[in-house]
LUMLUM-508303 format. One record per residue: y, x negated, z of N, C-alpha, C in turn. Coordinates in steps of 0.05 Angstrom, whole numbers, plus 5000, padded with zeros to 4 digits. Layout:
<nodes>
YXZYXZYXZ;...
</nodes>
This chain:
<nodes>
434020383231432820263254431420483270;429220413282427520593297429020693322;429320953326430821063350429520983376;426820963377425520883401426120593408;426320423388427020143392429820123404;431720273392434520273402434620363431;433120573438433120663465432020453484;429820333477428620123494430519883497;431819813475433719583475436119653493;437119893492439419963509438619963538;436220063545435320063572434919773582;433919603565433519323573436119183578;438119253563440819133567442119233593;441519473601442619593625441319493650;438819413649437319333673438619103688;439318883676440518663691443118743705;444618923694447119013706446619123733;444519273737443919403763443519193785;442618953778442118753798444518573803;446818633792449118463794451118543817;450318723834452018803856452618563874;455118533882455818313900454718363928;454518153944453618193971455318393987;458018403981459718593995459018883986;458518913960457719183950455019263962;453219073965450619133977451019224006;452719074021453219144049454419424050;456419484034457619744034455619964028;453819904009451720094002449820144026;449119934040447419964064448920114086;451420054090453020194110453320494103;453620544077453920824068451320974073;449120854067446520994072446221054102;446920854119446720904148448721104158;451121104147453221304154452321584146;451121604122450221864112447921964130;446121784138443921864156445021954183;447121824193448221904219449822154217;451022204194452822434190452522534162;450922744157450522844130453122914115;455322954130457823024117459422774108;458222544111459522294103460322314074;462922244068463822274040465022014030;464521794043465521534033467221394054;467621134049469220974067472120994061;473720934081476620954079478020704089;479420574071481020344079483120424099;484120664097486120764117484920774145;482520884147481120894173480620614183;479820434164479320154171481820014182;484120074170486619964180487220074208;486820324212487220444239485420304260;482920264252481020124270482019844276;482919704256483819424259486119414280;487919604279490319594297490019754323;487819904326487420064350487019884374;487819994397487319854423485120004437;483219854447480919974462480919864490;479720014508479619924536476719894546;474819904527472019894534470719624529;472119444517471119184511472118984531;472318734523473318524540476418554543;477418514567480318554572482118374555;481118134548482817944532482618004502;480918184494480718264465480718564462;482918694467483018984466483219094437;483618924417483719014390482918784371;482418854346481818654326484118454323;486518554327488918394323489118184345;487618214367487718014389487117734378;485317714359484517464348485417434318;485117664304485717654275488617694268;490217774287493117804282493718064268;496318114265497318354253497318354222;497018124210496918104181494317984173;492518144162489818044154489917814134;492217774121492517564101493317294113;493617294139494317044153492016964171;491816704177489716604195490216714223;488016744237488216824265487416604284;487116674309486316474330484516614350;482416484358480716594380482316574406;481316694427482616684453482716404464;481016224454481015944462482715764444;483915894424485715744406484515644380;481915684376480615594352481615764328;482415634306483415784283481215944270;482016174259480216354244481416394217;479816364196480816414169481716704166;483616744148484517014143482217194136;482317444145480117634140480417784114;482817774101483217914076481817774053;480517924036479117814013481117673994;483517763992485417643973486117353981;485817284006486417014016483816854019;481716974028479216844032477016984016;476916933990475117083973472117053979;471316853993468516813998467616964024;469517084037468917244062467017474055;465317534073463517764071461517734049;460817484041458917444019456117374031;456017324057453417274070452817494090;451117684082450617914100449817844128;448317634132447417554159449917474176;451717324164454217254178455917494184;456117674165457717924169456618074193;454018114194452818254216453118114242;452817844242453217684266456017734278;458017724260460817744270461518034277;460418224262460918504271459718554298;457218454303456018494329457618374351;458418124347459917984368462718104372;464218144350466918244353467018534362;465218704352465218984361464619004391;462718844400462118844429464418744445;465818544435468218434450470418634450;471018764428473318944426472619234435;470419344426469719614432467919644456;466619434463464619454485462019564475;461519574449459119684437458919584408;456719634396456419564368458119764351;459119674329460619854311458620034297;459420274290457820454274457920354245;456120464229456120394200458720494188;459720724196462220824186464520634193;464620544217466720354225466620094210;464219984206463819744191464819784162;463919994150464620054122467620094118;468820244137471720284136473220024139;472519874159473919614164473619424140;471219404130470719234107472319324083;472419584079474019704057476919624060;477919634084480719554089481119264081;479319084090479618804084479318744055;477618894041477318854012479918943998;481319134009483819233997486219044002;485818854019488118684027488218434010;
</nodes>
C-alpha cells in the first residue's frame, strides 16, 4: 500500500475527532484561554478550588445570597431552591447530565449568580474551577 495514501487516510480519520468536543469541554477550553491571558502562570483548573469557591462565604454580593450554597445547597447532587422557593435542579453532572451543555445558558447563570454572590462577574479561573468541581460530582 502506498505510504502517502496511508498517511492521508490516517489524517482524514483523525479530523472528525477534533470536532467532537462537548460543549462543556469547549467552555473549559475558552475559560482556560481567558485564564491564561489573565495570568500567564495559569496551569489548569482545579476541582478543589471550585469546591472551595462553592462553599465560601462572601460579603460583597447580595446579603441573602452570601454563597453558592445559599441556593444550590451543601450537596451539589441534590436539588436546591432559590430565595423565593423555586426549585433548582442539582448542579452536579452525575445527577443532571445535560447541565452546562448550552454555553449561552451557562454564561447567563454565571453572570447572574456571580453578581448575586460575589458582587461581580466571576473570572475565567473561577468559572473553570467551579465547573470542574461540578463535572467531578
